[in-house]
N, C-alpha and C positions, 0 to 999 in steps of 0.2 A: 744074752739072750736068756743064758745059763739061771742067772739069778732072779731074771723074771717070772721064771718058771718055777721058781723056789719058793717064793713070795704069793703065784697065783692063790697058792692053798690059803694059808694065812690070809692074806684084805677079804676074798673071798668068803671069807668065814668073818673072818671080822664087819663087810654090809650085811649078810644077813644076820648079823648082831644088832644094828645101827637101824636093820631098816625095819625091819618087821616083817610085816604084809607089804606088799608093794602100793599100797595106795599112798597119794601123797597126802590124806588128814590123820595115819598113824602116826601113836605115838612114841615118840622114843625109851627102848628096851630099857629098861632100869642099871640092868649088869654092861656097863663098861670097863670092863679085867680087862681086854687089847688098847681100849682106848690111849692111854697112856704111851708103851710099848709101842704103839702103829707109829704115833706123830712123833717120836722122839726119836725118829729114824726115816732118815732123808730119800730111801729107797723103797719105805714100804708108799711114805705117800705120795714116791712118784709113778708107783703104778696104781694108785686109785686114782692120779689125774689120768692116764694110760687106759684103765678101765672107763673113765668120762669120758674119752675120746673116741672109744670105741659102742660106747653109750648113741651118740652125737652122730655117730655115722647110722647106724640102725634105725637113727630115728630121721632119716632127711635121705634114703636112697634115692636117686634120679631115676635110674633105669628100672629098680623095681620097688617102686617105693609105698606099691602092695603087694610088698611079699615077693607076690611069683608076676606083678606091674607090673609096666610102667604108670603116670598118670597123664598117659597120654591118650590110651584106650580108653578113659571116663571121656574126656573131652569131643572136639568136633576135629583135633587132628588124624583120629584112625582111631578102630575094631579090634575086635584084639577074639581071639579064639577061646574055646570051650573047656579050656584048660583047666587045673585045680577048681574046683568049685563053680568056672565060667567066673568070677573077681567083678571083670569089670558088666559083664549083664547086669550081674544083682547091682550096681549104680544105675549099671540104661535104663532100669523099670520101679528105681527105688526100692528093691527091698534092702534096705535098711531102717535102723531109728533108736530113738530112744529105750526100747525094751528087745528086743529083741536084739541090737548089736549093731555093731555093723556086718560088713559083708565075710561070709567063715573064710577062714585059708587071710584075710587082706592083715592082720596084725602085723609089725615087724618092730616094731615099738617105736610108731608114729602116733599113737590117738592120745586121747587126756592121760588113764591112769599110766602108764611107762614115760613119758614125758615129764607126770611131774616126779616116778620115781630117781630119776636121775637128776633132776635140781635138787631135790631132798640129797643127794647123793654133793654134788656141787655146794648145798651148804655145809656136812658134814666134815668137807673137805679144808673149808674157809674160817669153818670156827676151831675145826679142828689145831690148825697152825700154828691160828691166830693164839689160842688160849695156850699150846706146851712150845710158842717160840719153833717151828722145828728149822732141825740145824740145813746150814744146807750140803749139793753137793760135795763129799771129803775128796773127790776126781781130779787131783791134779788138773788146771786148767778149765775146770765144770764151777768155776765160783758165780752166785749168779743165780743159779738153776732154778733153787726156791721160790727166788719173787718171780719169773720165766712161770715156771707151774702157780702158783698161786695164779699169777694173768692168766693163766691159758684159761682158769677154773673161770674167772667170771665171764670170758669170753663166753665159753659152754655154757654158763648160767644164764646170760644174757641170749642167746643164741636160742637156744628151744626156750626161754619163755616166744622167743621170733616164730620161733613153730604153733607152737599155743596162738597166738595173735593170727596165725596166717590163715589159720585152719577152726578154730571157735572165736574168731573174736573178743568180746571181753573174759579180760578170765582175770584171776588172783595171782599177783606175783609174790611169789615166794619167796623170801631173798634172807629167810634164818631161819637152821634144824626149829622145829615145834616138839617141842619138851613135853612132859606129860602133864604140866599144872599150867600152860599156854592157853589161850585163848583158841578153842580152836574154829571160833566164826573166822567165813573168809567170805570178804567182799570182792569183787570182781572191781577189776579198774576199765575206764575209760582205755578207747584204742589208746588217745592221744598222752594218755598219762603210761599207761604202756610201753609207747613207745618212747620215753622219756627216760623211760626205767632201765629199759634196750641201752638205751648210749649210755648212761652211767655206767652200764658193766660193762661197754667194750671203753666209754673212757680210764674208769681203772686200772682193763686191759691193757691202752694202748703203751699207758704209765710203763708195763711193766716188763714188755715183750720187744724183742730185740726187730726192726726195719725188714729186715730178710733172715731167715734159717735158713743155712746150707749142710751139705753132709748128714751126718745121723739126725741133725735138728730139721732136713725139711721134711711139710707139712703140718709141723707144726702150726698154734696161730702165733701171728705177724702181727707187726702195725697196716698191716697193707691188710690185712683179715679185720684187723676192728673197725678200721674206716666200711669199709664194704659191710658189716654189721648192720652200720649206722647210714649207709645209703639205703642200705634194702625198707630197717623201720620207716625212716623219712618220706621217704619213697609211697610205701602203703600209706602211712599217714595223710600222703596226697590223695588217693583216690577218690574214688567216687564213693566209695563207701564207706567210707570217712572225712567227705568234706566235701559235699555240698551235694553229692548223688539222690535220687529218687528210690531209696530202699522203701517197697510195699510194704507195707502194714506194719509199720517199723516199731518192736516193742522192747529194741535194747535201750539198757538202763540209761543211758549220755545219750541217744539217739540228741538230742538239745542240743550238744558239745561239738555235731557234726554238719552244721556249712561249711557255707562254701568262706575259707581262709587263701589267697594268696601268697602267706608268711610259711603254709604248709609249702609249695610247691619251693619260694624261694630258699626255707630250711633243705628241700630235697639237691635242691642244685649246687647248693652250700655243700651238704655233704660229699653229691658223687664228684665232685671240683678235687674235692680233698683225696679221694680212690685215684683220681687220674695222672696227682699232681705228689701222691706219694712219691714217696724219693727209698733209696736202698740204703746197709748200711755205707757206700764209696759218695755219699750222694747225688746217683744217679738216679733217671727213672723207674720208680721198681715193675713197672706194668709199660707193655708193649705187645703189637697184635705181635701175630708170627706169619711170618714172610716168607720163606725158606720154599725156595723150588718158583723157578717158573713159571709164567702160563704154557708152559711146551710141552710142559713135564707132565704124561701120565703115565707113568709109571703105574706098579702095581709092585708087592710088598717084594715082590723081585723082580723085582726094574722091569718089568713087560707091561705094553700095552693090550692091554686084554679090554676095554673099555671100551672099545673104536671110536678114544681119544672124547672121550664122555668127559673122566673123575676125574678132576684134575690131584694128583699126588699132595699139594699143597694141606687140599680140601678131609679126608682122609687122614691123613698124618697128623695135622695139628690135634687130634685125640688122643694123640702117642706119643711126638717126641719131646724128650724132655725138655726144650724149649719153650716148646710151648706151656708145658704147664709148667715149666719155674716164672716166666713174664708175662703172661697172659692170664690163669686161673687165680682168682683172687681166692678162693677159699672153695678146698674139696675135701670129700673122701676116697677114695681110693677102693678095688676091686671087685665093683659092686656082681660083675660077673666072672663066667671067667668061660672053659670048653662048652656048656648049656645056652650060651648066646647061640654058637649056632643054628640047634636044633629052634630057637626063641626067633632068630632071622628068616634063612636059608625058606625054598621056596620045599613042598613035597620033592622032586626030580635031584634035590640035593640033599638029603637026608633030613628038612626041615620039613617043620612042623607050621611056622607064620604065627606064631602067637599075636603079635603086633601088624597090622595093616590099615597102615595109610588113605583115609577118606579121602574120598574128592574135594570137598570144602579147605582138606591143606591143599594139595593141587595146585587148585586155582589163585593162590595166595603166591604162588611164585613167580613173578615177574616174565613182561620179555624184552629184547633188549631190538628197540627200533629201528628206520632206516636214519632217522635221525642221531641215534648212539645215544637215546636217554633208556631207560628203564618205565615198563607200565605196565600196570595191570590187565591180565588175559580175560577181565566181564570192563574193562572200559570200551569206550563208544569208538576210539582209535581204531581198537585191536585189528577188526576187519580187513579195512581197507592198508592195515602195516604187514599181512598176510595171517596172522592168525586163524587155524581151520578147527575146530571142534571137535573133527571125524579124524583131522591127527594133529594133536593137537601138544606132541611131545619136540615134532620138528617142522615144524613147518612154521614157525620161529624160533631162537633159541631162548629157550629158560633159561634163565637166571641156571648157573656155574652150580650152586645150593641145589638145587634139585635133581639132577644127576648122578649127584653125588649120595643124595636123604633117600631116595626114593624109586626102585624097580618099576617098569613098568613096560606093556604090551611092548616085544620086540628090544626091548633093552640088554645091554648084553654085558655079561658078568663071567672074566675067565675066560672069554671068545666064547659064551656059550650065549644063544642069543634067547631072550624068556619071552614061552609063549602061550598066554592065559586063556587062548581062546580054543586050544586040545591038549589034552592029556593030563598028567598029571599036578598038574601049575594053572588046568582050565578053573578058571571062577566057577566059584562056589553059589551053591546058593545057601547056607547058612556059617553063621560062627560054628554051629556041629561040626562042623568039617574041615578037614587039615588043610588044604586049601585056603589061600583067601575069595574071602564071598566079598571082596571091598574090587578085584581087580587090580590089589597096588602089595608089595611087598616091601619091608623097611630096607632100610640100607644104608644106612643114619650109621656110625658107628662100629659097623663093619672093616677091618682093615679088608680093604681093598685086595686079592688074591687069595684070603686065606677060604679053606675046605675041612666039611665037617670032621679030612682026617689028618689034617694037617697034627693033631694034639694037641695042649694047655694052649687056650687063648685070652687074656687077661686080660680084662677092659679096667684101666685107671680113669673111673671118671663113667659118665662128662661131668664137670667139676660144679658145685654149686650154683657160685656164682663165676660166672667168665670178665674180661674189663666187656666184650662189649655191651654187656644188660646194663656197665654203671654207666657208659655213655649217652645209650640210648631214656636212661634214666635224667640226665643231662639234661640232653637236648629236648625233653621231653618238657620238663621243668624250665628252663629256657623260654619254648617256645610259646607255657604257660604266663609265663610272668611278665617278657617282652614284647612276645612275639623271633616272626622266625628270624633266622639273619643270616648273615655270610659263616660265621662259627659252628654254627652246628651244623646245615648246609656242610660244609666240612669234614665236618666229624666223620655227621652219616657214608659221604662220597666216601671218606678212607678204611672205613668198616666194611662199604659194596665193593671197593677199590681192593682190600683182602682179598674177597671170592672173585676175583674180575667180572665180579656186576659189572654193567652202565652206571652211572652218572643219575640222580637222582634230576627230574628237568629241572634249567633254572626256574620257573615262576613259582616256586615251591617257596625259595630264598623271599615273598615278600605276601604269602597265603597260609597264614597260619591256617585252615583248615586241611589245608591242601599237605602244610607238611606234618602234620599230626597222623594222618591220611598212610604217607609214607615212615614217622614216626612203628607205627603200630604194624605193618605192615611188617616191615623190617624183624620187630621184636618174633613176627609169628614164624617168620622164614629161618631168620638166623636160630632160634634159638629151639624149634620146632625140637620135640620128645628128650626136651632137657629138664622136663619139669613144673612146667613156666607156664602153659597154657592154663592149667586147673585154675590157680589164683589167678593170673590175668582176669578170666572171662568172668567170677565173680565179682573181684577189687571193682571192675570195672562198670555194673553193674549190666550184660551184656545182655541176657536174659530180660531185662525189661526197657530196654534202649528204647525212644521210639522210634525211629529209623527201621531197628531188628523187627521189630515189630509187625510193624508197615513189610518189609521182604516176609515176614515169617502171616501175612494172612494175605499180601496179593499172590500168595506159590499157588501152584496151579496143578507142575506135573516137575520129575527130572529136569526139561527144559528151563526151567523157571528160577535160572543163576546170574547173579551169585545167591549163594542162599543165605538164608537170615546165620547170625551168631547168638543164639536163645537156645542151645545143644542138647534142642528137641530132632536134631536130623543127623539120618547119616547117607549119604549118596555113594558113588563107585562108581569107574567105567569100564563097559566091554567092550569085547570086539567083535562085529559085526562084519560077515565076508561079504567086499563087492566087488567088484569089477573093478570098480574104477576108485578102486579107495585106494591113500594112499605110501599107505604100512602094510610090507611084505616079513613076513614069517611064512618058512619053510614054504617057499613058493607059494603062498597065496597071499593072497592081497583083503588088508581089512580094512576097515574106518571103525571111530570109538565113537564109541555112542553111552548119554551116560546115563542110572537109574539111581532109584532110589533104594535104597536098603531095609527091611521092612526089620525091626530091632525092639520095639517098643522102648525107646526113650521116653526115658520124663526129664523134666525140669520145672521142684512145681516153686515157684519163690512166692513168699521169702527164704520160705524149708532150706532148698537145698545150698543158697549162697554162702553155708553155715555148717559143718560139723554136729551134730545132737550129743548135747551133754545125756551120760546117761544117767538110766535114771535112779540106779543104787549107789552112784553120788549125789544125787539130789534129793535123797533119804537120809544120808551118815551128812552130809550140808544143809542143812534147810534154808540156809543165805542165800544158795546159786542158786540164778535165775535161765530159766531154760533159754536156748539160743533161736532166734523171731521162727515160727509154724513148726513147732516141734509138740 
């Protein structure tokens, strides 16, 4: 660690020399005084790669992708408070664009200019190591480290381009350092060509890194992460945005390449299967689902049952136990948040200000367990006959156990205290400007059960960028798309559900492609809630233009018109209403729940909001670039 600190000043100075300005089109300065010194020393190059890791972390922080907020708050998963210039609200109302820029204070290294700056750093490392034949780590027992660092750099370059593809679509793939005499024109590539190049970088990395990194190297890129990058890239290529979907007013350069091709799902299936079958250094399976603690264990961090037997220890501990991190997390960066997470999550009565506020749209996606032993959505026709009561939606039937772990609701219990959203400091507020939730819900996921704001430092190691379940969903969807539903994917999905003590999918899904797809997508929505997934899924699947969703939107009358459309233009909550016949009792009063529409002025204009805009100054510097559709 002391060596790293000693090198930091030199390395930072070196990058300033190499980088010039922050824009990826800037030229390499002529002054290369330190280049040879740096690239003929392993310890200097090692620090360059470490810095690149840090840059990759800032480029995609799951909990705070928008610097102070997660992406959930700009989707139908959640709303948010007005803190930090009300960043989510700026997205809600469409207050960003190529001339005015992205919302104020939202940048944390995830936008075009920062991503290409990091890519340039990766290219400097790769070319410098090759040019000067950087020696290996001189420490005994560390032979081969320089090869691994090169592999890690290939991965990070591919990963940063993956982030560009996900947010911007057709972009240039920059795989070399830009020198003064180079051709300064840059051409955007088709999504499918970008995916091929990402996979090529992942293959270069795979050939150089270990199957698994333990000890001091844990968290560095391993072969499983390389396979995960390929699976995620292949999945993007197979989704409707680039594979047969109806993209409105399409002005993309390569729109003619985006017709449906089943081979893209075949490629996604193969790539996902490779992750699921990846091996560790001993030849055993690299990944497995976390299954510590049994169904009867509702202990919090102090081993006390303070959730009224609602939150299983396994379900909150899977984000903290090192066994889960090592065996289930395919790629991750650590420590997104610390003690400040308490303020972000807790209701006012416990010293918080509820930055993230789950929506009814998300709550409705958590299934219930029916008398026949299978799981069904609460908006299915049979729900009422099975006992579901929308006035008592949390207890009239047993909901998916992940619901009780993820969301705090009127009548829920945390540390032995019952949440009251009818009156007092935590009562449903009238606006995102208030400290209390204006949706009627508070976030619980990723908060170690039993924490209080006064407990001291809280380290949030995650969530992962990609967890094993996400890869399993890709495989199941790809099989369903290519050959139809079968027993294999039925069992895989039920394995994920069973890990969370959730009932299995009804057996008719094994022979019904459409029904199987509904369960796959709902599983994604629930399992990956608040993990920086929904914002991309809604766009890649073109949900705001899906005919079925548009039909729901056109039929909408009021808050009781549910299920709600997934067009990203609606917000709903749930408030308690005092009723002598109510089934929910809090502080001696009886309540029933009532849906309501939240007035947030949400817009989602298509095609504009499917992709981030390229800034006007970037377009001026490189006239060959073409703006994204709608901007």
